[in-house]
VOPAGU-2260 file (C-alpha; in pm, 1 decimal, decimal comma):
REM VOPAGU-2260
SITE   aa  ch    i         X         Y         Z
SITE  MET   A    0   -6538,6   10324,8   -2801,8
SITE  THR   A    1   -6457,5   10026,7   -3036,8
SITE  GLU   A    2   -6705,8    9771,2   -3175,5
SITE  GLN   A    3   -6659,7    9550,9   -2836,9
SITE  ASP   A    4   -6782,8    9854,4   -2627,6
SITE  PRO   A    5   -7079,5    9659,9   -2469,4
SITE  TRP   A    6   -7490,8    9816,3   -2463,4
SITE  ILE   A    7   -7653,6    9874,2   -2193,3
SITE  THR   A    8   -8054,0    9850,0   -2165,5
SITE  TRP   A    9   -8314,7    9988,8   -1958,0
SITE  GLU   A   10   -8669,3   10087,0   -1929,3
SITE  GLU   A   11   -8770,9   10459,3   -1915,7
SITE  SER   A   12   -9119,0   10645,1   -1927,1
SITE  GLY   A   13   -9269,8   10290,5   -2058,0
SITE  ALA   A   14   -9018,2   10294,0   -2352,7
SITE  PRO   A   15   -8703,9   10064,2   -2397,9
SITE  ARG   A   16   -8379,6   10252,0   -2416,6
SITE  ARG   A   17   -8007,7   10168,4   -2499,0
SITE  ALA   A   18   -7678,8   10325,4   -2463,5
SITE  ARG   A   19   -7271,1   10256,7   -2528,8
SITE  TRP   A   20   -7152,1   10155,5   -2178,2
SITE  ARG   A   21   -6835,8   10301,9   -2105,2
SITE  SER   A   22   -6590,7   10218,1   -1876,3
SITE  GLU   A   23   -6237,0   10084,3   -1857,0
SITE  SER   A   24   -6295,9    9948,3   -1458,4
SITE  GLN   A   25   -6657,0    9934,4   -1368,5
SITE  ALA   A   26   -6881,3    9620,7   -1403,5
SITE  MET   A   27   -7221,5    9722,6   -1596,0
SITE  PRO   A   28   -7503,7    9717,9   -1341,1
SITE  ALA   A   29   -7750,6    9432,5   -1360,2
SITE  THR   A   30   -8050,3    9655,7   -1342,2
SITE  LEU   A   31   -8106,0   10042,9   -1427,9
SITE  GLN   A   32   -8327,1   10278,0   -1260,5
SITE  PRO   A   33   -8401,1   10635,7   -1352,2
SITE  ALA   A   34   -8319,5   10892,4   -1050,8
SITE  ASP   A   35   -8326,7   11250,1    -974,9
SITE  ASP   A   36   -8314,3   11506,2    -704,5
SITE  ALA   A   37   -8647,3   11342,4    -518,7
SITE  LEU   A   38   -8409,8   11042,6    -436,9
SITE  PRO   A   39   -8318,5   11081,9     -48,7
SITE  ALA   A   40   -7930,6   10976,2      23,9
SITE  ASN   A   41   -8028,9   10673,2     232,0
SITE  ALA   A   42   -8276,1   10530,1     -58,5
SITE  ALA   A   43   -8002,9   10578,9    -292,2
SITE  PHE   A   44   -7716,4   10456,4     -73,4
SITE  ARG   A   45   -7968,2   10125,0     -44,1
SITE  LEU   A   46   -8022,4   10048,9    -408,1
SITE  ILE   A   47   -7653,0   10076,8    -513,1
SITE  ASN   A   48   -7611,6    9818,1    -237,2
SITE  GLU   A   49   -7849,9    9569,9    -429,8
SITE  GLY   A   50   -7655,4    9660,1    -731,7
SITE  THR   A   51   -7900,3    9951,6    -928,9
SITE  GLY   A   52   -7731,7   10203,4   -1120,8
SITE  LEU   A   53   -7896,6   10477,2   -1059,8
SITE  LEU   A   54   -7923,9   10681,9   -1386,9
SITE  TRP   A   55   -7919,1   11037,9   -1257,3
SITE  ARG   A   56   -8210,4   11265,9   -1450,3
SITE  GLY   A   57   -8169,7   11571,6   -1197,5
SITE  ASP   A   58   -7988,3   11886,4   -1138,1
SITE  PHE   A   59   -7607,9   11791,1   -1234,8
SITE  HIS   A   60   -7468,7   11959,3    -917,8
SITE  ASN   A   61   -7714,0   11809,3    -718,1
SITE  GLY   A   62   -7592,9   11496,5    -851,9
SITE  ARG   A   63   -7243,8   11559,2    -738,8
SITE  GLN   A   64   -7390,1   11586,7    -403,5
SITE  LEU   A   65   -7566,9   11285,2    -378,5
SITE  LEU   A   66   -7224,1   11133,2    -497,9
SITE  GLN   A   67   -7063,9   11313,1    -183,6
SITE  ALA   A   68   -7350,2   11171,5      30,2
SITE  LEU   A   69   -7304,0   10812,7     -87,1
SITE  GLY   A   70   -6898,9   10832,6     -43,1
SITE  ARG   A   71   -6979,7   10962,1     328,1
SITE  ARG   A   72   -7203,4   10671,8     409,7
SITE  VAL   A   73   -6961,0   10414,4     264,0
SITE  ASP   A   74   -6668,1   10529,5     444,6
SITE  LYS   A   75   -6858,1   10526,2     774,7
SITE  PRO   A   76   -6793,0   10243,9    1000,0
SITE  PRO   A   77   -7068,5    9945,1    1011,7
SITE  ARG   A   78   -7298,6   10044,0    1309,1
SITE  ALA   A   79   -7245,6    9847,3    1647,9
SITE  ASP   A   80   -7528,9    9540,2    1654,0
SITE  GLY   A   81   -7435,9    9400,9    1944,1
SITE  ARG   A   82   -7215,2    9161,6    1855,3
SITE  ALA   A   83   -6892,5    9118,6    1954,1
SITE  PRO   A   84   -6601,0    9277,8    1695,2
SITE  ALA   A   85   -6393,5    9011,7    1500,9
SITE  PRO   A   86   -6092,6    8942,9    1654,9
SITE  ALA   A   87   -5769,7    9171,7    1533,9
SITE  ARG   A   88   -5528,3    8953,5    1332,6
SITE  THR   A   89   -5244,8    8862,7    1579,2
SITE  GLU   A   90   -4990,2    8694,3    1328,9
SITE  ALA   A   91   -4603,6    8724,8    1478,5
SITE  ASP   A   92   -4496,8    8742,5    1115,0
SITE  PRO   A   93   -4476,9    9141,3    1039,5
SITE  ALA   A   94   -4505,8    9040,8     689,7
SITE  ALA   A   95   -4814,2    8897,0     749,4
SITE  ARG   A   96   -5010,5    9148,2     903,1
SITE  ALA   A   97   -4889,5    9410,0     673,1
SITE  ARG   A   98   -5032,9    9190,9     363,0
SITE  ASP   A   99   -5349,8    9184,4     596,5
SITE  ALA   A  100   -5349,2    9544,8     653,8
SITE  PHE   A  101   -5278,0    9543,7     234,8
SITE  ALA   A  102   -5537,3    9321,0     154,6
SITE  ARG   A  103   -5817,3    9479,8     378,8
SITE  HIS   A  104   -5684,4    9831,5     222,5
SITE  ARG   A  105   -5775,9    9690,1    -139,4
SITE  GLU   A  106   -6069,0    9547,7     -47,1
SITE  ALA   A  107   -6217,9    9865,1      88,1
SITE  GLN   A  108   -6137,5   10041,1    -195,1
SITE  ALA   A  109   -6246,2    9823,5    -471,4
SITE  ARG   A  110   -6615,4    9844,9    -280,9
SITE  ARG   A  111   -6634,8   10198,4    -266,6
SITE  ALA   A  112   -6513,7   10252,9    -630,2
SITE  ALA   A  113   -6800,0   10002,5    -737,3
SITE  LEU   A  114   -7073,2   10125,7    -508,0
SITE  LEU   A  115   -6991,4   10498,1    -639,1
SITE  GLY   A  116   -6986,1   10366,0    -971,5
SITE  ARG   A  117   -7319,8   10312,0    -994,3
SITE  VAL   A  118   -7433,0   10674,8   -1003,7
SITE  LEU   A  119   -7474,0   10720,6   -1343,4
SITE  LEU   A  120   -7511,8   10976,9   -1620,0
SITE  GLU   A  121   -7649,1   10962,6   -1997,2
SITE  PHE   A  122   -7403,4   11130,6   -2278,9
SITE  GLU   A  123   -7604,1   11245,5   -2582,8
SITE  PRO   A  124   -7433,9   11165,7   -2922,4
SITE  ASP   A  125   -7245,0   11487,8   -2950,0
SITE  HIS   A  126   -7066,4   11406,3   -2599,5
SITE  THR   A  127   -7277,1   11652,9   -2403,9
SITE  ILE   A  128   -7528,9   11594,9   -2110,0
SITE  ALA   A  129   -7859,1   11704,0   -2125,6
SITE  LEU   A  130   -7884,1   11806,8   -1734,8
SITE  ARG   A  131   -7947,4   12142,5   -1570,3
SITE  ARG   A  132   -7632,4   12309,5   -1471,7
SITE  ALA   A  133   -7453,1   12047,4   -1650,2
SITE  PRO   A  134   -7062,3   12145,4   -1758,7
SITE  ASP   A  135   -6932,5   12136,5   -2133,6
SITE  VAL   A  136   -6720,6   11788,0   -2111,9
SITE  ARG   A  137   -6682,8   11766,8   -2490,2
SITE  ALA   A  138   -6317,6   11805,8   -2481,4
SITE  ALA   A  139   -6261,7   11556,2   -2200,5
SITE  LEU   A  140   -6492,2   11294,0   -2339,7
SITE  GLY   A  141   -6322,1   11380,3   -2695,2
SITE  GLU   A  142   -5922,3   11294,4   -2555,4
SITE  ALA   A  143   -6073,4   10972,2   -2364,0
SITE  TRP   A  144   -6319,8   10829,6   -2602,8
SITE  GLY   A  145   -6223,0   10953,5   -2938,0
SITE  ALA   A  146   -6495,3   11198,3   -3160,7
SITE  PRO   A  147   -6852,8   11116,4   -3113,1
SITE  ASP   A  148   -6987,1   10849,3   -3321,3
SITE  GLY   A  149   -7346,2   10958,6   -3306,4
SITE  THR   A  150   -7482,0   10699,8   -3021,9
SITE  PRO   A  151   -7543,3   10794,5   -2687,5
SITE  SER   A  152   -7363,2   10669,6   -2388,6
SITE  ILE   A  153   -7335,1   10601,8   -1998,8
SITE  ALA   A  154   -7082,2   10610,5   -1781,0
SITE  SER   A  155   -7045,6   10698,9   -1383,4
SITE  LEU   A  156   -7036,8   11033,4   -1266,7
SITE  ARG   A  157   -6749,3   10954,9   -1086,4
SITE  GLU   A  158   -6565,1   10824,0   -1393,9
SITE  LEU   A  159   -6652,9   11137,2   -1545,2
SITE  GLN   A  160   -6492,5   11331,8   -1301,7
SITE  GLY   A  161   -6143,4   11110,9   -1386,2
SITE  LEU   A  162   -6179,3   11217,1   -1737,8
SITE  ILE   A  163   -6250,9   11600,4   -1629,7
SITE  GLY   A  164   -5901,2   11558,0   -1397,5
SITE  ALA   A  165   -5732,0   11402,7   -1686,3
SITE  HIS   A  166   -5817,0   11676,8   -1920,0
SITE  GLU   A  167   -5700,5   11928,1   -1654,6
SITE  TRP   A  168   -5358,5   11741,1   -1608,9
SITE  ARG   A  169   -5335,8   11720,7   -1999,3
SITE  LYS   A  170   -5427,4   12087,8   -2063,6
SITE  LYS   A  171   -5131,8   12247,7   -1779,1
SITE  GLY   A  172   -4906,0   11981,4   -1745,8
SITE  VAL   A  173   -4692,0   11868,9   -1440,8
SITE  ASP   A  174   -4373,6   12046,3   -1346,7
SITE  VAL   A  175   -4091,9   11818,3   -1361,6
SITE  PRO   A  176   -3819,2   12007,6   -1185,8
SITE  ALA   A  177   -3546,4   11764,5   -1269,3
SITE  LEU   A  178   -3635,9   11819,9   -1647,2
SITE  GLY   A  179   -3676,8   12182,2   -1655,0
SITE  GLY   A  180   -3996,9   12166,1   -1810,4
SITE  ARG   A  181   -4370,0   12014,2   -1815,2
SITE  ILE   A  182   -4532,4   11667,8   -1900,0
SITE  HIS   A  183   -4868,6   11690,3   -2031,3
SITE  PRO   A  184   -4998,7   11312,3   -1958,4
SITE  TRP   A  185   -5324,7   11177,5   -2137,7
SITE  PHE   A  186   -5605,3   10992,2   -2019,5
SITE  GLY   A  187   -5487,1   10657,9   -1918,3
SITE  VAL   A  188   -5109,4   10732,0   -1892,1
SITE  PHE   A  189   -4986,9   10755,3   -1564,9
SITE  SER   A  190   -4866,4   11103,2   -1449,5
SITE  PRO   A  191   -4541,4   11120,9   -1338,2
SITE  LEU   A  192   -4632,4   11328,6    -957,5
SITE  ARG   A  193   -4390,3   11158,5    -788,8
SITE  GLY   A  194   -4081,1   11327,6    -863,3
SITE  GLU   A  195   -3820,6   11161,8    -635,4
SITE  TYR   A  196   -3747,3   10864,6    -889,3
SITE  LEU   A  197   -3706,7   11118,4   -1169,0
SITE  GLY   A  198   -3420,8   11280,9    -973,1
SITE  LEU   A  199   -3239,4   10971,4    -911,7
SITE  ILE   A  200   -3196,2   10930,6   -1300,3
SITE  ALA   A  201   -3120,8   11290,4   -1334,9
SITE  GLN   A  202   -2815,4   11263,5   -1089,1
SITE  ALA   A  203   -2683,7   10894,6   -1166,8
SITE  PRO   A  204   -2333,4   10855,6   -1344,6
SITE  LEU   A  205   -2435,0   10770,2   -1705,9
SITE  PRO   A  206   -2185,5   10451,2   -1788,9
SITE  THR   A  207   -1859,7   10508,7   -1950,9
SITE  LEU   A  208   -1810,7   10309,9   -2286,5
SITE  ALA   A  209   -1508,8   10275,9   -2522,8
SITE  PRO   A  210   -1412,4   10585,8   -2704,4
SITE  GLY   A  211   -1641,2   10571,3   -3020,2
SITE  ALA   A  212   -1917,4   10395,9   -2874,1
SITE  GLN   A  213   -2232,0   10522,3   -3010,0
SITE  SER   A  214   -2475,6   10694,8   -2674,1
SITE  LEU   A  215   -2772,2   10468,0   -2710,7
SITE  ALA   A  216   -3063,3   10426,5   -2445,9
SITE  PHE   A  217   -3321,8   10217,4   -2409,4
SITE  ASP   A  218   -3690,9   10360,9   -2217,7
SITE  ILE   A  219   -3868,9   10056,1   -2151,5
SITE  GLY   A  220   -4216,6   10140,9   -2096,8
SITE  THR   A  221   -4219,4   10513,6   -2163,0
SITE  GLY   A  222   -4578,7   10599,7   -2046,9
SITE  THR   A  223   -4554,4   10981,9   -2078,8
SITE  GLY   A  224   -4222,3   11000,9   -2210,7
SITE  VAL   A  225   -4073,6   11155,9   -1915,4
SITE  ILE   A  226   -3757,3   10931,3   -1870,5
SITE  ALA   A  227   -3690,7   10965,5   -2241,0
SITE  ALA   A  228   -3694,8   11322,4   -2252,8
SITE  LEU   A  229   -3474,5   11348,0   -1921,3
SITE  LEU   A  230   -3195,2   11138,4   -2079,5
SITE  ALA   A  231   -3211,4   11350,1   -2392,5
SITE  LYS   A  232   -3175,1   11637,8   -2151,7
SITE  ARG   A  233   -2864,7   11491,8   -1996,7
SITE  GLY   A  234   -2716,7   11429,1   -2348,4
SITE  VAL   A  235   -2767,6   11087,0   -2453,4
SITE  GLN   A  236   -2764,5   11087,1   -2832,2
SITE  GLN   A  237   -3038,8   10887,1   -2933,0
SITE  VAL   A  238   -3320,1   10717,3   -2694,1
SITE  VAL   A  239   -3551,3   10461,0   -2807,7
SITE  ALA   A  240   -3878,2   10458,5   -2605,2
SITE  THR   A  241   -4117,4   10178,5   -2618,7
SITE  ASP   A  242   -4458,7   10118,9   -2474,9
SITE  LEU   A  243   -4742,0    9893,5   -2586,9
SITE  ASP   A  244   -5043,6   10128,8   -2507,6
SITE  PRO   A  245   -5115,4   10342,5   -2812,2
SITE  ARG   A  246   -5244,6   10623,5   -2586,5
SITE  ALA   A  247   -4891,8   10620,2   -2421,9
SITE  ILE   A  248   -4699,8   10598,5   -2720,1
SITE  ALA   A  249   -4878,3   10914,5   -2858,9
SITE  CYS   A  250   -4853,8   11077,6   -2553,1
SITE  ALA   A  251   -4465,0   10999,1   -2512,8
SITE  THR   A  252   -4415,0   11133,2   -2885,3
SITE  GLU   A  253   -4638,4   11443,5   -2835,6
SITE  ASN   A  254   -4433,1   11527,7   -2508,5
SITE  VAL   A  255   -4096,5   11495,5   -2627,1
SITE  ALA   A  256   -4160,4   11675,4   -2915,5
SITE  ARG   A  257   -4300,2   11983,8   -2709,0
SITE  LEU   A  258   -4015,6   11997,4   -2520,6
SITE  GLY   A  259   -3738,2   11933,8   -2858,7
SITE  PHE   A  260   -3649,4   11623,0   -2812,8
SITE  ALA   A  261   -3795,5   11478,8   -3124,0
SITE  LYS   A  262   -3455,9   11447,4   -3306,4
SITE  GLN   A  263   -3303,2   11244,4   -3024,2
SITE  VAL   A  264   -3626,3   11034,2   -2920,3
SITE  ARG   A  265   -3785,3   10736,2   -3080,7
SITE  VAL   A  266   -4100,2   10633,0   -2952,4
SITE  VAL   A  267   -4193,7   10297,8   -3082,7
SITE  ALA   A  268   -4477,2   10012,5   -3012,2
SITE  ALA   A  269   -4312,4    9706,5   -2871,4
SITE  ASP   A  270   -4316,5    9436,5   -2582,2
SITE  MET   A  271   -4026,6    9568,0   -2335,8
SITE  PHE   A  272   -3745,3    9575,5   -2540,6
SITE  PRO   A  273   -3656,3    9673,5   -2903,8
SITE  GLU   A  274   -3405,6    9526,5   -3115,0
SITE  GLY   A  275   -3043,3    9561,4   -3058,1
SITE  ARG   A  276   -2824,4    9653,4   -2755,2
SITE  ALA   A  277   -2751,6    9981,5   -2585,5
SITE  ALA   A  278   -2496,8   10148,5   -2335,2
SITE  LEU   A  279   -2807,9   10231,0   -2124,7
SITE  VAL   A  280   -3129,8   10067,0   -2063,1
SITE  VAL   A  281   -3380,2   10211,9   -1794,1
SITE  CYS   A  282   -3723,8   10072,9   -1685,0
SITE  ASN   A  283   -3935,4   10194,1   -1391,7
SITE  PRO   A  284   -4198,7    9912,9   -1368,6
SITE  PRO   A  285   -4502,7    9867,8   -1138,3
SITE  TRP   A  286   -4386,1    9854,6    -797,3
SITE  VAL   A  287   -4665,4    9654,6    -619,9
SITE  PRO   A  288   -4684,6    9272,4    -723,7
SITE  THR   A  289   -5105,2    9248,9    -715,5
SITE  PRO   A  290   -5366,9    9292,0    -971,7
SITE  ALA   A  291   -5467,6    9617,9   -1049,8
SITE  ASN   A  292   -5852,5    9705,6    -989,6
SITE  ALA   A  293   -5851,5    9954,1   -1284,9
SITE  ALA   A  294   -5689,4   10028,8   -1640,7
SITE  ILE   A  295   -5495,0   10330,0   -1501,7
SITE  GLU   A  296   -5337,2   10128,5   -1190,1
SITE  ARG   A  297   -5126,6    9903,5   -1434,1
SITE  ALA   A  298   -4867,7   10163,8   -1374,3
SITE  VAL   A  299   -4854,7   10087,7   -1032,9
SITE  TYR   A  300   -4981,0    9747,6    -983,9
SITE  ASP   A  301   -4778,6    9418,1   -1160,7
SITE  PRO   A  302   -4937,1    9074,0   -1098,5
SITE  ASP   A  303   -4675,8    8848,3    -985,9
SITE  SER   A  304   -4377,4    9085,1   -1070,1
SITE  ALA   A  305   -4438,8    8990,8   -1389,7
SITE  MET   A  306   -4302,7    9322,8   -1584,8
SITE  LEU   A  307   -3998,9    9351,8   -1345,2
SITE  ARG   A  308   -3888,8    8994,9   -1422,4
SITE  ALA   A  309   -3912,0    9032,4   -1762,4
SITE  PHE   A  310   -3699,1    9326,8   -1766,2
SITE  LEU   A  311   -3447,1    9174,2   -1524,3
SITE  ALA   A  312   -3478,6    8815,2   -1779,1
SITE  GLY   A  313   -3403,7    9027,9   -2098,4
SITE  LEU   A  314   -3171,6    9301,8   -1990,4
SITE  ALA   A  315   -2826,5    9129,7   -2043,8
SITE  ALA   A  316   -2926,2    9039,6   -2422,0
SITE  HIS   A  317   -2951,9    9410,7   -2479,5
SITE  LEU   A  318   -2682,7    9560,8   -2329,9
SITE  ALA   A  319   -2377,9    9698,0   -2480,8
SITE  PRO   A  320   -2056,8    9573,8   -2347,2
SITE  GLY   A  321   -1992,6    9782,2   -2031,8
SITE  GLY   A  322   -2325,9    9899,3   -2045,0
SITE  GLU   A  323   -2562,3    9916,1   -1757,4
SITE  GLY   A  324   -2934,1    9879,6   -1698,3
SITE  TRP   A  325   -3113,8   10130,1   -1427,4
SITE  LEU   A  326   -3410,3    9958,2   -1278,7
SITE  VAL   A  327   -3574,0   10231,6   -1046,9
SITE  MET   A  328   -3795,3   10053,9    -788,4
SITE  SER   A  329   -3984,1   10146,4    -483,0
SITE  ASP   A  330   -3948,4    9902,0    -203,4
SITE  LEU   A  331   -4320,6    9958,2     -59,7
SITE  ALA   A  332   -4367,3    9568,6    -186,8
SITE  GLU   A  333   -4104,0    9479,5      41,2
SITE  HIS   A  334   -4296,6    9640,5     368,6
SITE  LEU   A  335   -4629,6    9538,3     261,4
SITE  GLY   A  336   -4509,7    9143,0     269,9
SITE  LEU   A  337   -4565,1    9103,4     -88,6
SITE  ARG   A  338   -4240,2    9064,0    -199,1
SITE  THR   A  339   -3873,4    9017,1      -6,5
SITE  ARG   A  340   -3541,4    9176,9    -106,2
SITE  GLU   A  341   -3385,8    8822,1    -145,7
SITE  GLN   A  342   -3625,7    8745,6    -409,0
SITE  MET   A  343   -3533,8    9036,3    -614,1
SITE  LEU   A  344   -3153,0    8994,3    -576,8
SITE  ALA   A  345   -3210,6    8631,7    -682,6
SITE  TRP   A  346   -3390,4    8733,1    -990,4
SITE  ILE   A  347   -3108,0    8992,1   -1066,0
SITE  ALA   A  348   -2865,9    8663,6   -1000,2
SITE  ASP   A  349   -3054,1    8436,4   -1219,6
SITE  ALA   A  350   -3069,4    8684,2   -1496,5
SITE  GLY   A  351   -2695,4    8684,7   -1512,6
SITE  LEU   A  352   -2667,1    9028,0   -1366,3
SITE  ARG   A  353   -2492,6    9211,6   -1077,6
SITE  VAL   A  354   -2542,2    9521,2    -894,1
SITE  VAL   A  355   -2298,0    9798,2   -1009,4
SITE  ALA   A  356   -2426,5   10037,8    -739,4
SITE  ARG   A  357   -2758,5   10151,9    -578,2
SITE  HIS   A  358   -2882,4   10501,5    -522,3
SITE  ASP   A  359   -3191,3   10591,7    -283,0
SITE  THR   A  360   -3415,5   10821,4    -175,3
SITE  ARG   A  361   -3687,3   10887,8      15,7
SITE  PRO   A  362   -4056,9   10970,7    -116,3
SITE  THR   A  363   -4162,4   11296,3     -46,7
SITE  HIS   A  364   -4561,5   11271,2    -154,5
SITE  PRO   A  365   -4816,0   11335,6     108,6
SITE  LYS   A  366   -4900,8   10994,9     205,2
SITE  ALA   A  367   -4539,7   10928,9     326,6
SITE  GLY   A  368   -4591,9   11160,5     598,4
SITE  ASP   A  369   -4962,9   11099,4     678,0
SITE  PRO   A  370   -5027,3   10871,1    1031,1
SITE  SER   A  371   -5409,9   10820,1     933,0
SITE  ASP   A  372   -5320,1   10658,8     595,4
SITE  PRO   A  373   -5411,9   10270,9     608,4
SITE  LEU   A  374   -5058,7   10211,9     489,0
SITE  PHE   A  375   -4878,8   10439,9     678,4
SITE  ALA   A  376   -4646,9   10206,4     855,0
SITE  ALA   A  377   -4550,9   10044,7     507,9
SITE  ARG   A  378   -4521,1   10417,6     349,4
SITE  SER   A  379   -4314,8   10558,0     628,9
SITE  ARG   A  380   -3998,3   10305,5     560,1
SITE  GLU   A  381   -4069,1   10315,6     207,1
SITE  VAL   A  382   -3721,2   10384,7      -9,2
SITE  THR   A  383   -3730,2   10482,1    -419,9
SITE  SER   A  384   -3409,0   10309,5    -556,1
SITE  LEU   A  385   -3196,5   10330,1    -879,7
SITE  TRP   A  386   -3013,1    9973,7    -907,8
SITE  ARG   A  387   -2718,3   10021,5   -1163,2
SITE  LEU   A  388   -2681,8    9689,6   -1311,4
SITE  GLY   A  389   -2434,5    9526,4   -1533,9
SITE  ALA   A  390   -2397,6    9179,4   -1707,2
SITE  ALA   A  391   -2181,4    8953,3   -1453,1
């Protein structure tokens, strides 16, 4: 919590109340209404559609069931009202159709998150929940919010579920076969669940420099530190890993130490590149050039390809003679009509770079093979590539 965290106020049992509003993505509701087990799901659905936040005062597990019931209502196709359906988009340009499908998918995601995020919980000053059958969430909240400061808080039940999930991932870790170990992501730091790009980094040939050249690599936007650890495992003598997010810096520092690479990897706060030049500079920027709906999505969504273009523009100035920059990218944005291959190649050329080689692989995550996924047409053609770039 910071001093900038806003207060949410409401009236309950004839008395004014207030608490800290806790959310990195959810807007504070304009009005707040206490609700309990007596509230029917249809009435709750009407209220959240009107913008009302429901402060749950009933049994905790009944609150979870209400959230599930609301989710079914949000996802249900609208009932026919006798009017003719809106005509389907018929653009001849496949890229325009793909952009339209993606925009509708993101709009539906945002609407769903906003509506379901209006089922709220109050947390006591010690991070407990004073509801029947409520779990002990103090460890999860401590990791995300910091130590209790003596003030009550309000957050959505849906956000609490995310915090509990993040706590479990941090506790048990994510197995990374290419690393031969586990990475423990912190809340707010993107988890390396897609292993195909790590396989590319584990297998691509390291650049060969002149005899006596220092083995130094930069990992730009390190996140959990998984790429830095993988480079250290491959024998790179020194890795400088950068990030701007304090949580990512702490998370990466903990992970590389846990894996035994603390002497090889130094994690620093930097906007993109550290000072100096390296034999290898690696970056796995967000892949989709549109705004994020939530803070955690910033690892996936990069408005206007800002991080990608910044990496390419600054790479040549940070490469040692004969060194390489490794750009790890999915081409999903191309299949969604959001960026073209020609644009990326032009950015590479304009930055004074050339493509030394490219190594490709297919994603293996479940959505890539799920025809019911709204973006299946694009996902089924997705390729993840490691672009090896050198100075032109």
